[in-house]
C-alpha positions in Angstrom: -6.4 -10.2 -16.1 -3.1 -10.4 -16.5 -2.0 -14.0 -18.1 -0.1 -16.7 -15.7 2.6 -16.5 -17.8 3.4 -12.4 -17.5 2.4 -12.7 -13.4 5.1 -14.9 -13.3 7.9 -13.3 -15.5 7.2 -10.0 -13.3 7.3 -11.5 -9.9 10.8 -13.4 -11.0 12.0 -9.5 -12.5 11.0 -8.3 -8.7 13.4 -11.1 -7.6 16.0 -10.3 -9.9 15.6 -6.3 -9.1 15.5 -6.9 -5.3 18.8 -9.5 -5.0 20.7 -6.6 -6.6 19.4 -3.6 -4.8 20.2 -5.8 -1.6 23.3 -6.9 -2.9 23.1 -10.6 -3.3 23.0 -13.1 -5.7 20.2 -13.9 -7.2 20.7 -17.7 -7.2 21.4 -17.3 -3.1 18.2 -15.5 -2.9 16.4 -18.4 -3.7 18.7 -20.8 -2.7 18.1 -22.1 1.4 21.0 -20.2 2.4 20.9 -18.4 6.1 23.3 -15.8 6.5 21.9 -12.7 7.6 22.4 -10.6 4.8 20.4 -13.4 2.5 17.6 -13.9 4.9 17.6 -10.1 4.7 17.3 -10.2 0.8 14.8 -12.6 1.1 12.6 -11.3 3.1 12.5 -7.7 1.7 11.5 -9.6 -1.6 8.9 -11.6 0.5 7.5 -7.9 1.5 7.8 -6.8 -2.7 6.4 -10.1 -4.1 3.1 -9.2 -1.4 3.3 -5.4 -2.5 2.8 -7.0 -6.0 -0.1 -9.0 -5.0 1.2 -12.2 -4.0 -0.1 -13.5 -1.0 2.2 -15.7 1.7 0.9 -19.0 0.5 1.4 -18.2 -3.1 5.1 -16.8 -2.4 6.3 -19.8 -0.5 4.9 -21.8 -3.9 6.9 -19.4 -5.9 10.2 -20.1 -3.9 9.5 -23.4 -2.9 9.2 -22.6 0.9 7.0 -23.2 3.5 4.6 -21.0 4.1 5.4 -20.2 7.7 8.7 -19.3 6.5 7.0 -16.4 4.5 4.9 -15.3 6.9 8.0 -15.2 9.5 10.1 -12.9 6.9 6.8 -10.6 6.1 6.9 -9.9 9.5 10.3 -9.3 10.0 10.0 -7.4 7.1 7.9 -4.9 7.9 10.1 -4.3 10.9 13.0 -2.9 8.2 11.1 0.2 6.6 14.7 0.7 5.5 14.3 -2.4 3.1 11.1 -0.7 2.2 12.6 1.9 0.5 15.5 0.0 -1.5 13.3 -2.2 -3.0 9.8 -0.6 -3.3 11.6 0.9 -7.2 11.6 -3.4 -8.1 7.8 -3.1 -7.6 7.3 -0.2 -9.4 9.1 -0.6 -12.5 8.2 -4.6 -12.6 4.5 -3.6 -12.2 1.9 -2.3 -15.2 2.8 0.6 -16.8 7.0 -0.3 -16.0 9.6 2.4 -15.7 7.1 5.3 -17.2 4.3 4.4 -14.7 7.0 4.6 -11.9 8.1 7.9 -13.2 4.6 9.6 -13.2 4.0 7.6 -9.5 7.4 9.2 -8.1 6.6 12.9 -9.6 2.9 12.8 -8.2 4.2 12.0 -4.8 6.9 14.9 -5.0 4.6 17.3 -6.9 1.4 16.5 -5.0 1.3 19.7 -2.9 2.1 21.8 -6.1 -1.3 23.5 -7.9 -1.9 21.4 -11.1 -0.4 23.8 -13.5 3.0 23.1 -12.2 2.6 19.7 -11.8 1.6 19.4 -15.4 4.3 21.6 -16.6 7.4 19.5 -14.7 5.5 16.3 -15.9 5.8 17.2 -19.5 9.2 18.5 -19.1 10.3 15.5 -17.6 8.6 12.9 -19.9 9.1 15.2 -23.3 11.9 17.2 -23.1 14.3 15.2 -20.7 13.1 11.5 -21.2 12.0 11.8 -25.1 9.0 9.3 -24.2 6.2 11.4 -25.1 5.6 15.0 -26.8 3.8 18.2 -25.5 3.7 21.9 -26.2 6.9 23.1 -26.3 5.8 26.2 -24.2 4.4 23.8 -21.4 8.0 22.3 -21.6 10.1 25.2 -21.5 7.9 26.2 -18.3 8.6 22.8 -16.2 12.3 23.3 -17.1 12.4 26.7 -16.3 10.4 25.6 -12.5 12.7 22.2 -12.1 16.2 24.5 -11.7 14.2 27.9 -10.3 12.5 26.1 -7.3 15.0 23.9 -5.5 11.8 21.8 -3.8 10.4 21.1 -6.8 14.2 20.1 -8.6 14.8 18.2 -5.5 11.1 16.3 -6.5 12.4 15.5 -9.6 15.7 14.0 -8.7 14.5 11.8 -6.5 11.9 10.4 -8.7 14.3 9.9 -11.6 17.0 8.3 -9.0 14.3 5.8 -8.1 13.5 5.0 -11.0 17.0 4.3 -11.8 16.9 7.6 -14.4 19.3 9.2 -12.5 21.7 9.9 -15.4 19.3 11.8 -17.1 19.8 14.6 -14.7 23.2 15.2 -16.1 21.1 16.8 -19.2 19.0 19.4 -16.5 21.7 21.7 -17.1 22.8 21.8 -20.3 19.4 22.0 -21.5 18.8 24.8 -18.7 22.0 26.9 -20.3 20.3 26.5 -24.0 17.2 27.9 -22.9 19.1 30.7 -20.8 18.0 29.6 -17.5 20.7 29.7 -14.5 20.8 26.3 -12.7 20.8 26.1 -9.1 19.1 23.9 -7.8 19.1 19.9 -9.4 21.5 17.8 -7.5 21.2 13.8 -7.4 20.9 12.6 -3.8 19.0 15.3 -2.5 15.4 14.5 -1.3 12.5 16.1 -1.2 12.5 16.7 2.5 15.5 18.6 2.7 13.3 21.2 1.0 10.1 20.9 3.1 
């Protein structure tokens, strides 16, 4: 079970992240500001907190609001999937495992249709060589790098995973590492989604 203090901190992190991603100051999101952009950000925060496991009554208590206000906001957020895409990383980054878990999760989504050998190699390259978080055998990481730069769909999945986890700055290292390994670099571009290669 997660201690109450840790859960409260996680919920605060989600609120801060949602405010930032929606372009609204956190203070305005927590206030009773009814302007259109603040209300949208607040409703997106309701959705994110609900995804993190809070029911509407707990969200209302957390933000000092009426339960019916939260229920209405959740209903409105359900009609705006573009908000989900924008704030979902806030839930993942604040959740158990943090950024590492989020990267693994996004890679699994993007590479789910690939054979396990390919998934393992790409994950090893990203987690070990690119981000430096873990150690994996060199040949597996080298194969992963080759897959990322040789297969546009895999490169797009890596670009999407890193961008969604606020690690897009590491994409600039891929062509450098590919050049050092003697691989031609052509596929990884920020902003390219896996769907473009489907």
